[in-house]
N, C-alpha and C positions, 0 to 999 in steps of 0.2 A: 593154622596158617598165619604167618606174619605178613602184613600188608604194609608196604612203604608208599607214602603219598607225597609227591613233590608239589609245593605251592610257591607262588611268586607274589611279591609286593608290586602293585602297579597303581597308577593314578585311577581313582574311582571312576567308574564308567559314567557317572552322572556329571562329572566335571568337564567343562570345556577346556581342551588342551591349548596352551599358549606356547608359542615359540619364543626363545630368548631373542633380545634385540640384535645380538651379534650372530644369530643363526647357528650357534654352536650346539644347540640341543633344545630340549623341552624345558620350560620354566617349571621347576618343582617347588619353588618357594611358597610356603603357606598353602599348599595344595593338599586336599584330602587324599590319602592313600588307602587302598583296600586290598583284599585278596583278589587275585585274578578270578573272574567269574567261572571260567572253565575249571580252575583249581577247586573252587567251591563244590562243583559237581563231582570232582574226583574224591574229595573228602567225604561227601555225602554217600557216594557209592561204597566206600570202604566201611563207613559206619553201618550201612544197611547190611553189608556182608557179615559184620560182627553181630548185629542183631539177629541174623538168621543162624548164628552159631557156626558160620563158615570160617570167619577170621577170629583169631585168638588175640592178636595185638595189632594196633595201628600206630605206625611211626610216621610222623610228618617231618619233612625236611625242606629247608629253603636255602638257596644260595644267594647271598646278597649282603647288604649293610646290616649293622646291629639293629636298626629300626625295624627290620623284618621280624623281630621277635613279636611285635604286635600282631602280625598276621598268623604267626605260629600259635600264639595264645588263643586267637580266634578259632583255629582248627582244633585246639585242645578242648575248647568250650563246646565245639560241635560233636565231640566224641572221641577224638584221638587220645591215645594213652601217653605218649611222650613225644618230644620234639628235638630236632637237631638243626642247628644253624651253622652252615658253612660260611663264615664271615669273610666277605670280599667287598671292598669298597669300589673297585674299578668297574667300568662299564664292561659287561660280559657278553660274549656272543653265545650262540646255541651250543657250539662244540665245547666251549669252556665249562658251561653248566653241565653238559652231559658227562664230561670227564669227572667233575666233582661228584655228581650223582653216582657214577660208576664206582668211585671209591667208597661211597656210603653203602652202596649195594654189596660190595665185597665185604665190608665190615659187618653189616647187619644180616646178610643172607636171607632176604625176604623171598617168599614164594610168589608174591605178586607185587608189581609196581604199577601204580596208577598215576597218570599225569593228565592235566588238561591238554587238549589237542593243540592249543596255541595260547599265547598271551596277548591281551588286547593292546599292549603298548608296541611290541615289536612285530606281532602278527607273522612270525616266521614259520610256525608249524614244523619245527625241525627237531626239537630236543628229544622227544620220545623216540623217534626213529633212530637218531644218533645213539641214544642210550642202548637201544636194542642191538645196534651194530657192535657197540663196544663190549657189551656183556654176552652177546651170543644168544640172548633170550628170544623166544618166540614173541611176536608182537601182533596186537589187534588194534588198529587205529580207527578213529572216528566212531567209537562205540556208542550205539544207542540202546544196547541190551547186553548184560553180562550174566552168565549163568555158570556155576561151578558144577561139573558132572564128574564125580570121582576124582581122578588125577588129571582131568582135562578141564579147560576153560572154553566155553562156547561164547563167542563174541559176535554179535550182530553189528555189522558195519554199515554206515551210510555211504553209498557210492553214487556216482553220477547216474547210473541206470536203475537205482532203487536200493535194495538191501542185499547184503552178502553176509552169510554166517560162516565163520571159520572156527575150527576146533584147535586149540593151542595146548601144547604140553607145558606143564608147569616146570620151572618158574617162567613167568611170562610178564610182558609189559602191555598195558592198555592205555590208550589215550581217549579221553571222554569227549563226546559231542553234546550238543545242547539238549537233545531229547532223551538222554539217558535217565535223568531224574530231575526233580525240583529240590534244590537245597533247602534245608530247614533253617530256622532262626535259632540262635543260641539263647537259651533261657538264662535268667539272672543267676539262679543257683549254680548252673554249669559254668557260667563266666567266673564266678567266685572260686569254684573248685579248680578251674583251669590254672589259677594263679599258683596252686600248690603242686601241679603236675611237673615232672622233670623236663627241663629244657637245657640241652647240652650245646655249648658253643665250641666249635673247632675251627682251626685254620686250614687253608689248603696245604700248607707245609706239613702240618701234622698228619694229613691224609696222604701225603706224598704225591700231590698233583700240582701242576703249574696251570694257572688260569690266565696266562698271558694271551691277550686277544690278537688274532691275526687280521682283524678288521679295524679300520679307522674311519670314524664319521667325519666326512669332509664338510657337509653343510646340511642343515635342517630347515625346510621351508614349509610354511602353512599352505594348504591347497588354495588355488586361485579362486577368487570370488566368482560365483556364477550369476549371470544376469537373470532377471525375473522372467518367467514364462508368460505366454499370452494365450488367450482363448480365441478360437476361430468359430465362425458361425456355420461353416459348411465344409464338406469334404473337398469341394472345388477350391475353396480358399486355402485349406491346408496344403493341398497339392501345389498351388501357386506359390505359397511361401517357401515350401521345401525346395521348389525348383529355382525360384528367382532370388530368394533371400538367403536361405541356408545353403543352396547349391549342392544338395546331397542326392538329387535325382535329375 
C-alpha cells in the first residue's frame, strides 16, 4: 500500500503570533517555522503503518514556498521515503491546496491519503474534506484510531457524542485528531539520511492546476486584550456582581 501524507509549514506553536503594523497579515519575519502539529501526527501514523508491514511506501507532499522543503526533510527524517513540493508563493486557501493535492493523488495513485484535520494557522478544517470530494475517495475525519482490515479501513472518529467507527473502502482519505498517536522525534542518524532521500519540486502549471485564490484577506487583527479576573468570597457576592456589574442575570 502506498500512503500519501500532506504536511504544512506553519508558525511554531510555541511562538507568540504578531500582527503586522498595517494589519495586512501575520508578521513572519525572523519567526520560527515548523511542521503543523496535526501533520506530524499524520506522518507518525503512516510510519507506524509501514512498521506493521501494511504500508510499502510513504510519500509526503507540501503545497507552499520553497522553504517548505525544511518541513519535508523533517518528515523524511521521521520515516517517509520521498517527498514532493508543489511550489506556490501565493497565499493559498483550502480549495486551492485541495486541487493541488488532487493532482498529486492522480499522479501517485496512493491507496491511502492522510492529512492533519486542520492547520494551526488558518484553523479551517477543510482541506481533507475538499480533497475527498474532488477525488471521490471515502473519508474518515477526526480519526483517533486507524486499522487496516483486508481491503477496508476501519477509522474510529471523535464526534460530539463520543466515538464513531466507520469502515472505508480503499482508496480512502483520513484526517488525524490529537489522540491518534504521539509523534516521535527524529534521530540524528535519520536526519542525516533524510538529506539523501529524493525530494521533487513541481509547479502547479506542471500539474495542470490553477491555484488562484477566490478569497482576499481584508484585515488581520490581534484579539482584544482581556481584563483580569477577580476572586469573590461567597456565592452571594458572585450573584450580586453578575447581576449588577456584568448584567448577565
